[in-house]
C-alpha positions, 0 to 999 in steps of 0.5 A: 242167279238171274232171279237174285239179281232181279230181286236186288234190282227190284228193291233197289229201284223201289227204294230209290223211287220212294226217295227221289222219283226221277233217278229211281224210275231210271234205275228201276226201268233198266233193271231185269225185272218183269215188264208188268212189275215195272209198269205197276210199280212205276205207275204207283211211284209216279202217283206217290211222287217220292219223298223229295217231292213231298219235302218240296211240296211241304215247303210250298204249303208251309204257310197255308192251312193245308195239313201235311199229314192229310196231303201225305195220306192222300198221296198214299191213297192215290198210289194204292189206287194207281197200283190197283188200277195198274194191276187191272190194266195188266190183267186186261192186257193194257 
């Protein structure tokens, strides 16, 4: 049963982190998931920034020539790179 609770906490935390980063990180870090998983996903989520952050950024860049799609794709690439580097750090014993 503990594994089922950990999986539910994992998905709840991931969902919250992609929408609103602050409350998502708080919820996720207090879950029963493995510390390495918490580290990898929290680092990736912080790099991505959350959809709330993206909405705020879009409002700031709306009057500029900066592409919202390019910004969003760049944040996804940044999150993937952070995830890979975090996995490497965990494997090396950070």
